[in-house]
N, C-alpha and C positions, 0 to 999 in steps of 0.2 A: 343265795349263791346262784349264779347263772348256770343253766344246764351245760353239760359237756358238749364240745363241738369236735369236728374233724374225725380222724380215724377212731379215736376212743369212743366218740358218740356212736359211730356206726357199729363198732364192736359191741357196745352195750345194747344197742337196739337189736342186733342179731341174736345176742344171748337171750335178751328178754323175749324175743319172738319165739325162740325154741322153747323157753319155759312156758310161754303162753300156750303154745300148741299142746304141750304135755298136759297142762292143767285143763284145757278145754276138752281134751280127749277123756280125761278121767272124770271131769265134772265133779271135783272134790267138794267145792262149796261156792256159793255166790260171791262171797268176799274174795276168794282166791281168783275168781274170774275177773272181778272188777279191778283188783290190784294189778294183775298181770296185764290187763288191757291198758290201764292208765300209765303204767311204767313203760310198757313196750312200744308205745306209739307216739313219741313226741317229746318226752322228757319232762313233763310237768306233773307227774303223777303223785300219788300219796307218799307220805312218809311212813316208815314202819313203826315209829315210836310215838304215834299219836294216841288219841283216846281209844278206849276199848270199843269193840264192835257194838253197833247199835242193835236194837231188837229186830229191825228190818233185815240187817245184814246177817244176823246169826240164825235166821230162819232157814230151814232146808230149801235148797233151790229146786225149781221144777226139774223133772227128770229127763226132758227131751234134749235134742241136739241144740246147741246155742244159736241164737240169732244175733249177729253182729251188726252194729251201726257205728258211725264215727261222728265226732264233733271236733271242730277246730275253732281257734280264736287266737288273737295275740295275747299271750300269757306272760312271757318273759321278754320285755321289750323296753327300750329307752323312751318310747313314745308315751304320751300322756294317756293314750287309749289302750288299756290293757284289761283283760277280763279273766284273771286266773281262777275265778270261781265258777265259770260256765261249766267245765267238766264236772264239778261237784254237784251242780244242779242236775245235770244229766244222770249222774250216779245215784243221787237221791231218788230220782224218778225210777230208774231201773230197779233199785232196791224195793221200792213200793210195788212196782209192777210184778216183780218176781214173787213177792209174798202173796200176791193175788192171782198167781197162776202163770205169770210170764206171758209169752206170746203163744197162745194155744198150747200150753204145756211145755214151752221151750224157754230157757232162761235168756233174758235180754242182757247182752254184753255191750258196753259202750267203750269204744276205742277213742283215745284222746290224742290230738296232735296240736302242738304249739306252732302256729304259722308265723309268729313273731312280728306281725304287722308288715311283712315283706312279701313281694310277689314270688320270690324264690321259695319262701316258706310255704305259701299257698300252693304252689306247684308240687312241692314235696309232699304235702299232706294229701293232695288229690291223688298222687301216684301211690301213696300208701293205702288209700281207700280202695283203689283198684286192685292192688296186690293182695289185700286182706279179704277181697270179695265181700265187702259189706253190703247189706241190704239197701242202705241209703246213708247219706250224710245229713244229719238232723241238727237243727237249732244252732247253727254256727254263726260266726261273726267275722267278716273279712271284707276289705275294700277292694279285693283283687279278683272280682268275678271273671274278668276277661282272661285271667290265667287259669283258674281252676275249672270253670264250667266246660270249656272244650274237652278237657281230659275226662271229666265225668260223663259228658255226652257221648264221647267215643266208646266208653265202657258201658253205657246204658245204666248209669247209677243216678238216682234222683237226688237233687239237692233240695231238701224239704225244710221250710220254715226258717231258713237263714235270713238274717236281717238284710233287706234289699238295699244295698249301699252303692251298687254300681249299675250302669245301664243294662248289662247283660243279665243281671238278676231278674229283670222285669221283661226280658225278651227270650231267653234261652228255653228251649222246649223241655229240658229236664229240671228247670227251676220251678219250685212250688212255694212262693212266698205266702205267708199267712197274714202279713200286714203290708202297707204300701210304702214304707220307708220315709226318708226325710222330706222329699218333695210333697208327698201327701200331707204330712204334718204342717208344712209351711202353708200350703193351700188352705188347710183347715183353720190355722191360726189367723190368716188374713181374712178369711170369710167371717170368722167370729168377730174380728175387729170391726169390719164393715157393718155387721149386724148390730153391734153395740154403739154405733154412731161415730166411729172414727172417720175422719175425712182426709187427713194428711199423715200418711204412715211411713215410717222409716224402717228399713230392713237392716238388721245387724247379723253378721254371719262370721264364722271362723274363716281365717285367711286361706285355708286349704279347700274350702267348699266350692262346688261348681256354681259360680255367681250367676251366669246366664240362666241356668235352670231354676235357681231359687227366685230370681227376679220374675221369671215367666209365671211361676206358680203363685207367687205373691200377688201379681197383677190380676191373675185369673180369679183369685179369691176376693179381691177388693172390688172388681168391676161391677158385680151385681148390686153392691150397696152404695155405689156412687163415690167411692173413695179412690185415692190415687197414691202411688208410690212416689215419695218426694226425695228420698236419698237412700243410698246403700253404703254401709260402712263395714269394713273388714276388721276383725279382731285379731291382732297378732298373738301367736301362741307364746307360752312361757310366762314368767313373772313380769311384774312391772305395772305401773299405773296405766289405766285406760281413760284418763281424764280427757284427752283430746278426742278419742273415739266417742265417749259419752256426749261431749259437747256437740260434736258433729251430728250425732243421731237425734239429739233433742232440740236442735236449733230451730227447725221449721216444722216440727211434727207435733201431732197431738197424741199419737200412739206409736209403739215400737214393737215390731215382730222380731224376736230374738232367737235366732237359729244357731245355737252354740253348744259346745260340750258343757259338762257340769262345771269344769274349771273356768271356761270362758263366761258362762252365765254368772257364776259367783263373782268373778272379777268385774264384770259389767255392772251388776247390781250394786256392788260396793261403791263404784264410782258414781253411779246414778244416785244413790242415797246421799253420798257425800256432797254432791252438787245441788241437792234439794230439788231435783227434777220431779215433775208431776204427771208425765205421760202415763197412759195405761200401757201395761206390758203384757205381751202375748208370747209365752215361752213354749218350748217343745219337750215332749217326753224324751228322756235320756239326758237332757240338759238341766231341766228344773226338777231336781230330786227332792226327796223329803229333807235330806241333809242340807241342801242349799236353801230351800224355802225356810227352814227353821232359823237360819242366820238373819233373816230379814222379816221378822213378824209384822213390822209396821207397814210393809209393802203389800200385805196379803189382800187388802181390799181392792187393789188396782192391778193385781197380777193374776193372769189366767193361764191355764195349761191345756195344750192340745196333745192328746195321747192316742195311740193306736189300740190300747187295751183298757179294760176297766181299772179303776184305782185299786191299789193293793188292799184296801179296806173292804172291797166288795166280797160278798159271800161266795162268789164263784171261785175264789182262790183258797177255799178251805183245804182241799187236798194238798195244794202246794205248801201252805203253812204247816200243816200237820206232818208232811213228809220231811220238810226241812227241820222241824223241831225234833224229829227223831234221828236225823242224819248225824253221823259221827263228826262231820266237819260243818255242821249247820251254822256255827258261829262265824265261819269264814265267808258266808254268802250274803251278799247285799239283797235281802229278801224284797225290798221295795224297788229295786232297780228295774228299769224298763227292759234292758237286754236280757237280764236273768229271767224275768217273767216270760219274755218271748221264747226263750229256750225251753222253758217248761211247757208252754203252750204247743210248741212244735212237737215235743215228744207226746203230748196228749193226742195230737193229730196222727202222728206215726202209729201209735198203738191202736187207734180206732181203725185205721186202714189195714195195718199188718194183721190184725185179728181176722180179717176176711180172707187171708191167704190159705191156700192148700199146699202151695209150693213156695219154699223160702229161698228165693234168689233175687238179685237186683232187677232182672227183667220182669218177674212177676210183680214185684213191688211197684215198679214204674207203671206197669199196665193197670194195677189196682188203683193207683193214684189217678191216672188218667180217666178211670171209669167211676170215680167217686164224686157224687153230685150233691151230697148232703151230710158233710162231716160235722158232727155235733161236738163242740168243745165245752159244753156245759156252761156257756155264757162268757167264756174267755174271748171268743170272737163270735160274730154271726156265723150261722151255718155256712160252710165253705163248699163251693161247687167248682171242682177242678176240671169239669168236662167242657166248660165254655170259656174261651179266652175273651178278654175285654176288647171291644172294637176301638181301641185308642192307640194311635201310633206311638211306639216306644214303651207302651204300658200293657202290651197284650197279655202278659203273665200276671197282671194285677187281678187277684181273685177276691180281694177285700178292700173296697174303696171307702171304708168307713173309719171314723175317728170318734173319740169321746172328748167332752169338754169338762174340765175339772178346775177346782181351786183348792187352796191349802187353808185348813182351819183346824184348830185343836190338835195339832201334831200329825195330821194326815190329809191326804187328798180325797176329795169326794166329788161326785158328778153334780154340777149345777144345772146341766141340761141332761136329763136321764136318757140312757140308752145310746146306741150307736147312731152317728149322724152320717148320712150318705153324701159323699162329695162327688158323685159321678158327674153332675152338671158342671162343677168347677173344673174337673179334670178334662172334660170335653172341651171347655173353653181354652184350657192351657195347651191342649194338643191340636187345636184347630178343627175339632169335630163339632 
């Protein structure tokens, strides 16, 4: 059932906000705090008739004043891109953090806002974050950076670890991305293709993607290996055969860089397999999931994955797996998903930085981020230095220019080139530096 809209939604939100304030004042229990936050800020919160509290939720909360952050994403939307499980990932992190002492003895509270995949929704969420006086917006997903970042910047609220999907995510002074986004992945996939001997590469992308940007980064990745871009093909959204698109992409190429959503990737691979094509395939994190790869086991020897994070099988994800295994709604979370794991990583970064605070407000959090030069995520990313911007036009807020190279085997992704691969030279070529 879709969330209520109009006057009734505003009435419910106002009522929930009053209830939230009362609960926060009393600090009755961690689960009460989480439930009030999730219901009161965007309409996608928990149901009251779900499973019993998890061991993490039932533990006594830290006694201090609450520390509030916000997360947003498209949750209830007609779009194919929706992540209703992101606030559940954030909640699982908060439950674990609170059992371990919270943020310097203060309970961590996550407010959730459903931005619905729309600019108006992103604006509403940003204004709610300002109204709620959150410490930061953490681990979010939205394509409307040009809408929400000016609001957060005016209020001095950091946008930490959100997926960098728009140009402003990589240029705005209150944006702190922990990965490089789609352009970085495309550059990495093209570089790998060239390293593995590809010479004529086709780029395939979703029809809504910024084509010029993807082509520029693809060419930059290819040029060092003597390869060239021979064609660019857009994938229409929605159901239907992609026979024509597959034929166009495979006509003159020996390799294909596939920059598509998981649905687009699945549809392209189905057509590719049906036509008996034999190009090597270079897919991107978020598009080539475990679920998609499992449908095409015979393609595994010629399919490669470029990701911003280590594979889900890596030991660095132990805390993530254990927390979700104990979470009340853990079975609703795509534990192998790229976006979900990026959200978790963003909260790990938040906790590392927030535990250095002596004053808990957005200005102090922003200053602490700007002064953090060695944030350790336990192997989920390289150590992050937020004190130095990248000398790359349009990418100055890129603090992590690295990717991992993976392939699918025995039901999971593993690294076939160990460790993080630095793409700084490729990015410099793409931006003219």
